[in-house]
N, C-alpha and C positions, 0 to 999 in steps of 0.2 A: 504493500500500500504506500502511496506517495506520502511524504511528510506534509504536503500542502493540502491534503484532503482526507477526510474520514467520512464514512457514510453508513447508513443503516444496512442491515442484511437485505439482499436482493435475490431474485431468482438466479439459478446457476449460470444461465447464459449471460446475464449482465455482469456477474462476477468475472467470468472468463473474458468478456469484452474489456472490462476494466484492467485486468491483468495484461492483456495485449497492449493497451494504451500505455500503461506504466513502462513495460519493457521497451516500447518504441519511443519513449521519451515524451509522450503527450501527457498533459495534465488531466487527471480524472476529474470530471465535473462534479460539483457538489450536488447532492440530492436536494431538490427544491421541495420544501414542505409548506403547507398552507400557513398563513399568518395566524398567530395566536390572538384571537379576539375574545378570549374568555374573561372571567371575572378577575379583578385585581388580586394579586398575591396578598396574603395576610401577613402582618408584621406583629411581632411581640418582642419585648425586651425585659429581661429579668436577670439579676445576679451577673451582670456584665456580659450576657449573651444576647445577641440579636438573632431572632429566628424568623426565617422567611418560609412561609408555608403555602402550598398549592397542591391541588389534586393531581397534577401532572408532574410534580417534582419527584424524581427518584428518591425513595426513602421518606417522602412526605414533607421534608423540610430541609433547609440549608441552615447550618449553625455557624455563627460568626462570633468569635471572642471580640467584643466591641466595647471598649478597645483593650487590646492586650497591654500596650505601653505607649507612653510618650518618651522620646529618647533624645539624649544629648548628641552633639557632634563628637568627632574623634572616637567613634564607636566600633570601628572595624577590628581593632586589635586589643581593645580594653575589656575589663571585666563587666559583664552584663549587669549584675546586681549592684556592685560597688560604684560603678561609674555611669553606665548608660541610662538606666531607668530614672526618670525624673520623679515619678510618683504622682498619682492622681486618684480622684474619686468621680464616679458618674452617677447621676440621678435621673430618673424618668420624670419629666415635668409635665407631659401631656400625652394622651393616647386617645385617638378617635374611637368611637364605639364600633365603627365598621372595620377597624383593624387595618386601615390603609395609610395612617399617618401617626408618626411618633415624634416627640420632641424630647431631646436629652440635653443635659448640661454636664460637661466635664470641668472640674476645678483642679488645676495643677498645683502642686505644692509650692511652685515659685510664683503663684498668683494669677497666671493666665487662665482665662475662662473661655471655653469652646462650646458654643451652642450648636446643636445638630437638629435639623429638620429632615426627617426621613419619610418618603412617600413611595407608594407602589402603584404600578400598572399591571397589566396582565402578564407581561414578560420582562419587567425590569423593576429595579428599585433605584430611586433617585435620592442622593444624599447631598444636602446643602449645609455647609458649616460656616460659622463666623467665629474666628478666634480673635480675642481681644486681650491686650496686656494693659491692665489698669494701674500697674505699679510704676515706680520711678526707676526701674532697673530693666536691662535687656534680659529677656527670657533665655534660659538654657535649652529649651525644647526646640529641636530642629526638625523632628519627624515623628510620625506616630504609626502604630501598627493595628489595623483591623485584620484579624486572623480567621480566614475563611476555611472551614473544614469541608473537605470534598470526598471523603471516603464513601459515604452512601451514594452520592451522585455518580461517582465513577464505577461503583460496584466493587471497588478494590480496597475498601476499608476493612479493618479487622478489629472487632470490639475487644478481643483479647490482647491485641498488640497495637496500640495507638501509634507506634512508631514504624509501622509497616511502610515499606518504600514502593510497594507494587503500583500504587496509584500514579506515580510519575509518568508511566508509559502512556497514560491518557491525558497528560497535562502538556501545556504548550506556552511558549512565548513567540515573538516574531524577531528573527534575526536575518539580516541581509535582505529585508523586504519579503521574507517568506515565513509561513508558519513552520515552527521548529518544535517537534515533539521532544520531550525530555527522555533520557538525558541528552542535552544539546551538544553540539560540537565543542571540543576543548573543555569538557566538563571539569571544573576545578575540584580538587580533592583536599586541599590543605587550608586550614584556618585555625583560629583560636578554639572554635567549637565546630564539630563535624557531626553528621553530614549536613546537607542542604546546598542551596545555590542562590547566589545573589547577582542581580544585574543592576548596576548603578544607572540612574537616569542621566540623560545628557546634561552636562554642566554641574552635576553633583560631585563634590570631592569624594574620591574613592575611599578616603579615610573616614567618611561620615555615614557609612552604611552598616548593615547587619554584620555581626562578627562570625559569619559562616563563610564557606568557600565562595570567593568572589570571581565571577566570570571575567575574562579579559574583553568580552564583547559587550557593546552597548546595544540595548534593544532597539528595534526599528520603529516601535510604537509603544504606547503605555498599557497595552492589553496583556493580561495573563489569564489563563483559563484552562478548562478541561472539557472532555467529552463524557456524556453519560454512558452507562454500561451498555446500552443498546445502540449507541452512536446516533440517536435521534435528536439529542439536545446538546447545547453548549452552555456552560456556565463561565462567565468572564467578569473581570473587574477592572476598572480604570479610575484614576484620580487626576485632578489638576489643581495645584501643582503636585508632582509626585517625586519621591525620593529614590525609590527602588522598586524592582520586582523581586519577589523572594519565594522560593520553594522551601518550605519548612520541614519540620520533623514530626509533626502530629497530623499527618495526612492533610496538610494545609497549603494554601496558596495565598500570597499577599501581593497587593499593590499598596504600598505604604505612602501615605500623603506627607507632603512637606510643609513645615511651618517656618523654618529658616531662622529661628531666633528673633522673635518679635521685639522691636525696640519699645521703650517706655511709651505708652499711649497708642501704640500701633494696632491696627485692625486688619485682618486678612480674611478674605472670602475663599473658600475651598469647595470644590465640587467633586462628586463621585457618582459612578454608575455601577450597578451590578446587573448584568444581563443574564436572563434565564430564558433562552430562546431556541428556536429550531436550529438544527445543524446546517447552517448556510453561511460559511465563512465570508464570502464576498459581501453578503448582505450585512453581516456583523461589522465588517470593516467600514462599509459605507455609513452605517449608523454611528459608529464610533467617531468617524471623521466629522460628521455633522455635530455630534455632541461635544467634541473637543477640538474645535477648529485650530486652536493655537498649537496643538501637538505637531502638526505638519511642519511648522517653522522650527519648533524646538528640536525635532529629530533631524532636520536638514543640517543643523549646526553641529551635530555630534561629530 
């Protein structure tokens, strides 16, 4: 199967045709699935976990540690607990009765306040954040981690072993303008903590990312995601601005958003998307480009 395409099971003659196309150097077309016009996904947040539920989601829900941590710069080679983690608390400030809108507030130990408005449609979750530093000192928080668990979605999770690595073969980023299944080329193996893989965003100092193995490659866009067990769906995440893409150790994938160390009195707006949609990569890329128009310029500068 081409790295650039995955598709649902098909009759034998279609599979044979696809194999011929791959061997001849042609790109296998994505399977076109009907648009998802169903009811909005349901949202819930409790005990630092955001849960996204829908009747068509494999396993019934997507679980995200939201948020895992707010992090300092100079984090790639330093101690996670003693240096990197700033410390924060999160509270639920509002939840709509229909389950399609949540409002959260994170308060960091250095005084920064981050308000989150999270809404859902039938095949996506929209995240709008406003971070504000009301103090008279520059914040030490440069980036933050929403930890998206994908074991159930990929069908490769293991309840008895949360650190199973099987799921990465259904996970992807984009390198050299193409979808690249993990493990990607030149997979890094050494770091302060192993395993895992980090791709620093364009313009982000390589010293300021997760202390896991750091790829020498810069991603072609800000999407990271995975395919469902039956290859019919894609789960993907993107943020603007973003710090890194990260494949973690608890069957998780991250697009980690960037704060950059807010100056005294500074306010920053941050946007994120979680796509839960049909397996049509060209359509996903078109949608991502529309949602994050600034990323095209960002990645041209890399």
